C-alpha positions in Angstrom: 240.5 100.7 124.4 240.9 104.4 124.9 237.9 105.9 126.0 234.1 104.9 127.0 231.5 107.8 126.0 228.3 108.4 126.6 225.6 108.3 124.3 223.5 111.6 123.6 219.6 111.7 124.9 217.7 111.0 121.4 215.5 114.5 121.9 219.0 116.2 121.5 220.9 114.0 119.3 220.6 116.4 115.8 220.8 120.0 117.7 224.4 120.5 116.4 222.9 120.1 112.8 221.4 123.5 113.5 225.1 125.7 114.2 226.5 126.9 111.0 228.7 125.1 108.6 231.8 125.7 107.6 233.6 124.3 104.4 236.7 123.0 105.5 238.6 119.8 104.1 240.7 117.8 106.7 243.4 115.3 104.2 244.5 112.3 105.8 246.8 109.7 104.3 248.2 106.2 105.0 250.9 105.9 108.0 253.8 105.2 105.9 257.4 106.3 105.7 257.4 109.7 103.6 253.9 110.5 103.7 253.5 114.1 104.3 250.1 114.9 105.5 249.0 116.3 108.7 246.5 113.2 109.7 248.1 109.7 109.4 246.7 106.3 109.6 243.7 105.4 111.5 244.7 107.0 114.5 245.2 110.1 112.4 241.6 109.7 110.4 240.2 109.4 114.0 242.0 113.1 115.0 240.6 114.3 111.9 236.6 113.3 112.7 237.5 114.9 116.3 239.0 118.0 115.2 236.4 118.6 112.4 233.7 121.5 112.2 230.0 121.2 111.1 229.8 120.4 107.7 233.9 119.9 107.0 234.7 117.1 104.6 237.5 114.3 105.3 239.2 112.9 102.0 240.9 110.0 102.7 244.2 109.2 100.1 244.8 105.8 99.1 246.4 103.2 101.1 245.8 100.3 103.9 244.3 101.8 107.1 244.1 99.2 110.0 242.6 99.1 113.5 244.7 100.2 116.3 243.7 102.2 119.3 239.8 101.5 119.9 236.9 103.5 121.5 233.8 102.3 123.0 230.1 103.8 123.5 227.5 102.1 125.5 224.2 100.7 124.4 221.3 98.7 125.8 219.7 96.1 123.7 216.4 94.3 125.4 217.9 95.4 128.5 221.4 94.2 128.3 224.2 96.8 128.9 226.8 96.7 125.6 229.5 98.6 124.6 229.9 99.0 121.0 233.7 99.2 120.4 234.9 101.4 117.3 238.0 101.7 114.9 236.8 105.2 114.5 234.2 106.7 116.4 232.5 109.6 114.9 230.1 111.0 117.9 227.8 114.0 117.6 229.0 115.3 114.0 227.8 116.0 111.1 230.5 115.0 108.3 231.3 114.3 104.7 233.8 111.0 104.7 235.6 110.8 100.8 238.1 108.2 100.4 240.0 107.9 96.8 240.6 104.6 95.1 242.7 102.5 96.7 241.8 103.7 100.2 241.2 99.9 102.1 239.8 100.0 105.9 241.3 96.3 106.6 240.8 94.5 109.9 242.4 91.4 109.1 245.2 92.0 111.4 242.7 90.5 114.0 241.9 93.4 116.4 238.6 93.3 117.3 236.6 96.5 116.5 233.9 97.7 113.9 235.6 99.4 111.1 233.4 102.7 112.1 231.0 103.5 115.0 228.7 106.8 114.2 226.4 108.3 116.9 224.6 110.8 117.2 225.7 112.0 114.1 224.5 113.5 110.4 227.8 111.7 108.3 227.6 110.9 104.4 230.5 108.1 103.3 231.4 107.8 99.8 233.7 105.2 98.0 234.8 103.4 101.5 236.4 100.0 101.0 236.0 97.8 104.4 237.2 94.3 104.7 237.9 91.5 107.2 236.6 93.5 110.7 237.1 91.0 113.5 235.4 90.2 116.6 236.1 89.2 119.9 234.6 86.7 122.3 230.8 85.6 121.6 230.0 85.8 125.0 231.5 89.2 126.6 229.5 92.3 126.4 231.4 93.9 123.4 229.6 94.4 119.8 232.7 94.1 117.4 233.5 92.7 113.9 230.7 95.3 112.1 231.2 97.0 109.1 229.3 100.3 109.2 227.3 100.7 112.9 225.0 103.4 113.2 223.5 104.5 116.3 220.6 106.9 116.8 221.8 108.8 113.4 221.5 110.1 109.7 223.6 108.6 107.0 224.0 108.9 103.4 226.6 105.5 101.4 227.2 105.5 98.0 229.8 103.6 96.4 230.9 101.4 99.2 232.0 97.8 99.7 232.2 95.7 102.6 233.2 92.1 102.5 234.1 89.5 105.2 233.2 91.3 108.5 232.8 88.6 111.2 229.2 90.4 112.4 227.3 92.6 110.2 228.3 94.6 107.5 225.8 97.4 107.6 224.1 97.6 111.4 221.6 100.3 111.6 220.5 101.1 115.3 218.0 103.1 117.5 216.0 106.1 115.6 218.7 106.2 112.5 217.4 106.8 109.1 219.9 105.8 106.0 219.7 106.5 102.1 222.4 103.7 100.4 222.9 103.2 96.9 226.0 101.7 95.4 226.6 99.2 98.0 228.3 95.6 97.9 228.2 93.6 100.7 229.8 89.7 100.2 230.8 87.5 102.3 230.3 88.0 105.6 228.2 86.8 108.4 225.1 89.1 107.7 224.2 91.6 105.3 222.2 94.4 106.6 221.0 94.3 110.4 218.1 96.7 111.5 216.5 97.0 115.0 214.5 99.3 116.9 212.5 102.2 114.4 215.6 101.9 112.2 214.9 103.4 108.5 216.5 102.5 105.3 216.2 103.0 101.7 218.7 100.6 99.5 219.1 101.1 96.0 221.4 99.9 93.2 223.0 97.2 95.6 224.3 94.1 96.6 224.0 91.5 98.9 225.6 88.1 98.9 227.4 85.4 100.5 225.8 85.9 103.7 226.5 83.4 106.5 222.9 84.7 108.0 220.1 86.3 106.7 221.3 88.9 103.4 219.0 91.8 105.7 216.9 91.4 108.6 214.6 94.1 109.8 213.9 93.4 113.3 211.1 95.5 115.7 209.4 98.2 113.5 212.0 98.8 111.5 210.9 100.3 107.8 213.2 99.2 104.6 212.8 100.1 100.9 214.8 97.8 98.5 215.0 99.0 94.9 217.2 97.7 92.0 219.2 95.4 94.1 220.4 91.7 94.1 220.0 89.6 96.9 221.8 86.0 95.9 223.3 83.0 97.8 222.5 83.9 101.3 222.3 81.5 103.8 219.8 81.9 106.5 217.2 83.6 103.8 217.7 86.7 101.3 215.1 88.7 103.3 213.8 88.4 106.3 211.4 90.2 108.6 210.4 88.9 111.7 208.7 90.8 115.2 206.9 94.0 113.2 209.3 94.7 110.8 208.4 95.7 107.2 210.4 95.5 104.0 209.1 96.7 100.3 211.3 95.3 97.6 211.0 97.0 93.9 213.0 95.9 90.5 215.2 93.7 92.7 216.3 89.8 91.8 216.2 87.8 95.2 217.9 84.4 93.7 219.9 81.4 95.1 218.8 81.9 98.7 218.7 79.6 101.5 216.3 78.0 102.7 214.0 81.1 101.9 214.3 83.8 99.0 212.1 85.4 101.8 210.3 84.9 104.9 208.1 86.9 107.5 207.6 85.4 111.0 205.4 86.7 113.7 203.9 90.5 112.6 206.6 90.9 109.6 205.3 91.9 106.5 207.5 91.6 103.2 205.9 93.5 99.7 207.4 92.6 96.6 206.8 93.8 93.2 207.9 93.9 89.5 211.2 91.5 90.7 212.0 88.3 90.1 212.5 85.8 92.3 214.4 82.1 91.3 216.5 79.1 92.2 216.4 79.6 96.1 216.6 76.5 98.0 213.4 75.6 99.9 210.9 78.4 98.6 210.5 81.5 97.1 208.6 82.9 99.7 207.2 81.9 103.3 204.5 83.0 105.4 204.1 81.9 109.1 201.2 82.8 111.4 198.2 85.2 111.3 199.9 88.5 111.3 202.8 87.7 109.2 203.0 88.0 105.4 204.8 87.9 102.3 202.9 90.1 99.7 203.6 89.2 95.8 202.5 92.2 94.0 202.1 92.8 90.3 205.1 91.8 88.1 206.9 89.3 89.9 208.8 87.1 87.6 209.4 83.2 89.2 210.5 81.0 85.9 213.4 83.4 84.0 217.1 82.9 85.1 218.2 86.2 85.0 221.9 84.2 84.4 224.1 87.0 86.5 227.5 88.0 85.3 230.4 88.1 87.5 229.3 91.6 88.7 225.6 90.0 89.6 224.2 92.0 86.2 221.2 90.3 84.7 222.3 88.7 81.2 219.2 87.6 80.4 217.6 90.0 77.7 214.2 88.9 78.1 211.6 91.6 78.0 210.1 90.6 81.5 213.5 91.7 83.4 213.5 95.1 82.0 214.1 97.2 84.6 215.2 94.7 87.3 218.2 94.3 89.0 220.9 96.6 89.3 221.7 99.4 87.3 224.9 99.2 87.7 227.9 97.5 89.1 228.1 98.9 92.6 230.9 99.1 95.7 234.0 101.1 95.6 236.8 99.3 93.8 237.9 96.6 94.8 241.7 96.5 96.1 244.2 93.7 95.5 247.2 95.3 96.8 248.4 95.0 101.0 
């Protein structure tokens, strides 16, 4: 760990956005022999982020980027003082980050960290491929093992793949607002985690094989899910405790356990024009007087979508028209090391 950063007060989080933007591009390449660029490897990416001006673009060349030095930001969760540890920290920046095909952020070397921590920033990511980020102790005060960790930020995430994170693949905390499309999350501890008053719009995305929920919307979070697939998650596909509100449209909820959708306390899940099929215990669950799952018009429960290897429905039944993924989500999967 190199540094500990202080969080910006919420009222001032986005003040930097009023500064006139430049249009510079900073190029980052993998730290390999013969590489010819100003910013090399994960350390070079951090340096490029730190050097970037408002509205700049960071382009990341093909190659493997592994965590090295880390940075912490303080965070308070239910009164507990924590540290959020990032391999790359984006702090009070307005940036676009674009990765070339073949660029992979690989945390499998065992260094506990989150791939990216975004604090008080306005950042768009495209074609990011994150895999196997590790966590340390479950009893310390450090959050690590996440893919993208947003705190009090705005973000746009497109064509991104997150695989095998030890904690949450996508974490959205505080007063964050995200617009996400083409996201592919596979085999992580938890797919998507929202708390406080975070807001998420999720389109044409896949969440599969999570050890816990595919998505959990806690506190007073708001989520809209469209044309997406939640399949094979092991502790509910869609989960809304507290007073979280989740709306699901044109999507497939299939093969999750124990419930496809679960609302607790004051949580509300609304679903329409979607397919629910083959969840282990039940397609939905309600609990208490205020928690509810609302099945609207066009909810299909008796058709197997016959998902193919890319989780696209093979069934051509008219009832499934417009339901599920529009195309294969996520950045290209890279087999090389």
